[in-house]
C-alpha positions in Angstrom: 0.0 0.0 0.0 2.8 2.4 0.8 4.2 2.0 -2.7 0.9 3.0 -4.2 0.4 5.9 -1.9 3.5 7.7 -2.9 2.7 8.1 -6.6 -0.9 9.1 -5.7 0.3 11.7 -3.3 2.8 13.0 -5.8 0.0 13.2 -8.4 -2.3 15.0 -6.0 0.4 17.5 -5.2 1.0 18.1 -8.9 -2.7 18.6 -9.5 -3.1 20.9 -6.5 -0.1 23.0 -7.6 -1.6 23.4 -11.1 -5.0 24.5 -9.8 -3.7 26.8 -7.0 -3.1 30.5 -7.8 0.4 31.7 -7.5 1.3 32.8 -4.0 0.7 36.5 -3.4 3.5 38.6 -1.9 3.2 39.2 1.9 1.4 42.5 2.7 3.8 45.2 3.8 3.3 45.8 7.6 1.7 49.0 8.6 4.6 51.5 9.1 2.5 54.6 9.8 0.8 56.1 12.9 -2.1 53.7 12.7 0.4 50.8 13.5 -0.5 51.7 17.1 -3.7 49.8 17.9 -6.8 52.0 18.5 -5.4 55.0 16.6 -7.3 56.1 13.5 -6.4 58.9 11.1 -8.5 60.8 8.6 -7.6 63.5 6.0 -9.8 66.1 4.3 -8.3 68.0 1.5 -9.7 71.2 -0.1 -8.2 70.7 -3.5 -9.4 74.0 -4.9 -6.6 75.8 -2.9 -5.0 73.3 -1.8 -5.2 73.1 2.0 -6.9 70.8 4.5 -6.8 69.1 7.9 -5.7 65.8 9.4 -7.5 64.3 12.4 -6.1 61.6 14.7 -8.8 59.9 16.8 -7.7 58.1 20.0 -8.9 55.1 22.0 -10.4 55.7 25.5 -8.0 56.9 28.2 -5.2 58.0 25.9 -2.7 60.2 27.7 -1.7 63.3 25.8 1.1 65.8 26.0 2.6 68.6 23.9 5.9 70.5 23.5 6.0 73.7 21.5 9.4 75.0 20.4 8.8 77.3 17.4 8.3 81.0 18.2 5.2 81.4 16.0 2.7 78.7 17.0 -1.0 78.7 16.1 -2.6 76.3 18.7 -5.8 75.5 20.6 -6.3 73.7 23.9 -2.5 73.0 24.3 -2.5 74.5 27.8 -4.7 71.6 29.0 -1.8 69.2 28.2 0.6 70.9 30.7 1.4 68.2 33.3 0.3 70.6 36.1 -3.2 70.8 34.7 -6.1 68.5 35.4 -6.9 67.0 32.0 -4.9 63.9 31.4 -6.3 62.7 28.0 -7.1 63.8 24.5 -10.0 62.4 22.5 -8.5 63.6 19.2 -5.6 65.7 17.8 -6.1 68.0 14.8 -3.5 69.3 12.5 -4.7 71.9 10.0 -3.6 74.3 7.3 -5.0 77.8 7.1 -2.9 79.4 9.9 -5.0 80.6 12.9 -8.2 80.4 10.8 -7.6 76.6 10.5 -8.0 76.1 14.2 -11.7 76.2 13.6 -11.3 72.6 12.2 -11.4 71.4 15.8 -15.0 72.5 16.2 -16.1 70.0 13.6 -14.2 67.2 15.3 -15.8 68.1 18.6 -19.2 67.9 16.9 -18.3 64.5 15.5 -17.1 63.1 18.8 -20.1 64.5 20.7 -22.4 62.8 18.2 -20.6 59.5 19.0 -20.8 60.0 22.8 -17.1 60.7 23.2 -15.9 63.3 25.8 -16.0 64.2 29.4 -19.5 63.9 30.8 -20.9 67.0 32.5 -24.6 66.5 33.2 -26.3 65.7 29.9 -23.4 67.1 27.9 -20.1 65.6 26.7 -17.1 67.8 26.1 -14.4 66.3 23.9 -10.8 67.3 24.4 -9.3 68.2 20.9 -6.0 70.0 21.0 -5.2 71.5 17.7 -2.3 73.1 15.8 -2.2 74.9 12.5 0.4 75.7 9.9 0.7 78.7 7.6 -0.1 77.8 4.0 -2.1 80.9 3.0 0.4 81.9 0.3 -0.2 78.7 -1.6 -3.2 79.4 -3.9 -6.2 81.5 -2.7 -5.6 82.2 1.0 -9.3 83.0 1.4 -10.0 79.3 1.2 -9.3 77.8 4.6 -10.2 74.7 6.6 -13.4 75.1 8.5 -15.4 73.1 11.1 -16.8 71.2 8.2 -13.3 70.2 7.1 -12.6 68.8 10.6 -15.9 66.9 10.6 -15.3 65.3 7.3 -11.7 64.3 8.3 -13.0 62.7 11.5 -15.7 60.9 9.5 -13.0 59.6 7.1 -10.7 58.4 9.9 -9.7 54.7 9.8 -7.1 52.4 11.1 -5.7 51.7 7.6 -2.1 52.8 6.8 -1.9 56.6 6.7 -1.8 58.2 3.2 1.3 60.3 3.0 2.1 63.3 0.7 0.2 66.4 -0.2 -3.0 65.6 1.6 -4.9 66.9 4.6 -2.9 69.3 6.7 0.0 68.9 4.3 -1.8 69.8 1.1 -0.4 73.3 1.0 2.9 72.7 2.9 6.2 73.8 1.5 9.8 73.8 2.6 13.0 75.6 1.8 11.8 79.2 2.0 15.0 80.8 3.2 15.6 81.8 -0.4 12.1 83.2 -0.8 8.9 81.4 -1.8 9.8 81.3 -5.4 12.7 78.9 -4.7 10.7 76.6 -2.3 9.8 73.0 -2.8 6.6 71.1 -2.0 6.3 68.9 1.1 3.3 67.4 3.0 2.4 64.6 5.4 4.8 61.9 6.3 4.4 58.9 8.7 6.6 56.1 10.0 6.6 53.5 12.8 8.9 51.1 14.6 8.1 48.1 16.8 10.7 47.3 19.5 11.5 43.8 20.6 9.6 44.3 23.8 6.4 45.0 21.9 6.4 48.7 22.3 5.3 50.5 19.1 6.5 54.1 18.5 4.9 55.8 15.5 5.1 59.4 14.0 3.0 61.5 11.8 4.1 65.0 10.7 3.0 67.9 8.5 6.1 69.6 7.3 5.8 73.3 6.3 9.3 74.3 7.5 11.3 77.5 6.7 14.4 75.3 6.5 15.5 72.4 4.3 14.8 68.7 4.8 17.9 66.8 5.5 18.5 63.1 5.3 20.0 62.3 8.7 21.8 59.2 7.4 23.8 61.2 4.8 23.6 64.8 5.9 22.5 65.7 2.4 19.6 68.0 1.4 16.5 66.0 0.4 14.3 69.0 -0.4 14.8 72.7 0.2 15.7 76.1 -1.2 16.5 75.7 -4.8 19.4 77.3 -6.6 18.5 80.5 -8.4 18.3 78.7 -11.7 15.9 76.2 -10.2 18.3 73.3 -10.5 19.6 71.5 -7.4 19.6 72.8 -3.9 21.5 75.8 -2.5 21.6 74.3 1.0 20.2 76.6 3.7 23.1 75.7 6.0 25.6 77.2 3.5 23.3 80.2 3.0 23.2 80.8 6.7 26.9 80.7 7.1 27.3 83.1 4.2 24.9 85.6 5.8 22.3 85.2 3.0 19.4 84.1 5.2 17.1 86.5 7.1 14.3 85.7 9.5 12.6 89.0 9.0 10.2 87.3 6.6 7.0 86.9 8.7 5.8 83.8 10.5 4.7 81.7 7.5 6.0 78.3 8.4 5.6 75.5 11.0 6.2 71.7 11.4 3.5 69.8 13.3 4.1 66.3 14.5 2.4 63.6 16.5 4.0 60.6 18.2 1.8 57.7 19.2 2.8 54.7 21.3 1.0 51.8 22.9 3.1 52.2 26.0 1.6 53.3 29.3 2.9 56.8 30.1 1.9 59.5 32.6 1.4 63.0 31.3 4.8 64.1 32.6 6.5 61.1 30.9 4.6 61.8 27.7 5.8 65.4 27.9 9.4 64.2 28.2 8.9 62.1 25.0 7.5 65.2 23.2 10.6 67.2 24.2 13.0 64.4 23.0 11.1 64.1 19.7 12.1 67.6 18.8 15.6 66.1 18.3 14.1 64.4 15.3 13.1 67.8 13.9 16.6 69.1 14.4 18.2 66.1 12.6 15.9 66.4 9.6 15.2 70.1 9.2 17.8 72.9 9.0 17.3 75.5 10.3 14.5 74.6 12.7 12.7 76.1 15.7 13.2 79.5 14.2 11.4 82.8 15.0 9.2 82.2 11.9 8.2 78.6 12.7 5.6 77.3 15.1 7.1 73.8 15.6 5.0 71.6 17.8 5.0 68.0 18.9 2.1 66.1 20.4 2.4 62.7 22.1 -0.3 60.1 22.5 0.2 57.1 24.8 -2.7 54.6 24.5 -1.6 52.3 27.4 -2.4 49.3 25.3 0.8 47.7 26.6 0.8 47.5 30.3 3.8 47.7 32.5 6.5 50.2 33.2 7.7 52.0 30.1 11.3 53.1 29.5 10.7 56.7 28.8 14.2 57.4 27.6 14.1 54.6 25.1 10.7 55.7 23.8 11.8 59.3 23.5 15.0 58.4 21.7 13.2 56.1 19.2 10.5 58.8 18.7 13.1 61.3 17.6 14.5 58.7 15.1 11.0 57.8 13.8 10.0 61.5 13.5 13.1 62.2 11.4 12.1 59.3 9.0 8.6 60.7 8.7 9.9 64.2 7.9 12.0 62.8 5.0 9.0 60.8 3.8 6.9 64.0 3.7 9.1 65.4 1.0 9.5 62.1 -0.9 5.7 61.6 -1.2 4.7 65.2 -1.9 3.2 66.3 -5.2 3.6 69.7 -6.9 1.3 72.7 -7.0 1.4 75.6 -9.5 4.8 77.4 -9.1 6.0 75.0 -6.4 7.6 71.7 -7.7 7.9 68.6 -5.7 11.0 66.5 -5.2 9.7 63.9 -7.7 9.5 66.6 -10.4 13.0 67.8 -9.7 14.4 64.3 -10.1 
């Protein structure tokens, strides 16, 4: 019987192989902010300008913190995240274009969350906590078109746990970088995201809207990825060299800002999350030059969902957060698409 079974088995295997579709390549793991379980992200883009907003919705009891380093921030509800204040959590974070006008996006997100029963209960009311930061993109297209409460509501409605779409979408739709030589020599940027899972199961992920005055630098090589172009439009002048030559002035108005979010499944107190936010700014410094200037409103939020119980190594998370943020910043340039008069990196290549 054994002698008969072997040929039959071989014939079966041959037939099965012939009738089975070719194996599909393994799906690429989620390497964006939504790699952290419970985090969802939605964009809404106003393509007629372009501008837009990006909304991050959090699972219950997500600890939140913020650190603002730029001298020209446009923010809302960030004082609540100070460790000395009572509120420990955020129900959503909003990043928006439109400068201070864009802060109105948060009102739409609050309406969405209230409709879904999310927020602190006060009698018959629920008050969602939605810290928000906006970047200045009013010089790209018609500055009278700005994100509104409806934009925030639509972004919240669109939020999902799917991998985040990078590039010139949402809050990054009108983002540019390399403005030290004037807007006419700038390059398009946008949204970037990246994530790392450590051997102990801790996930650290970043999302960033890059609208920096400075250039984007590849930390691995020290080379300019995207930034102020040479006067002939070919290649990059390198803002660091322009600075040393005295050719850069910061008397240009506050028309920039890089807005970032770190999410982790670690359990952190608000004080610990604040330390992570502070350390994450090192990622800005590695990947943007110059950074934290008088004309930038650079801000980092941190969200700790607590999905992984146990004591967290805050130093480890903060150091990894800086590294992941730098990766996300570079990706924001690589995935951007051009707008009239402002080319993207893919066009220059």
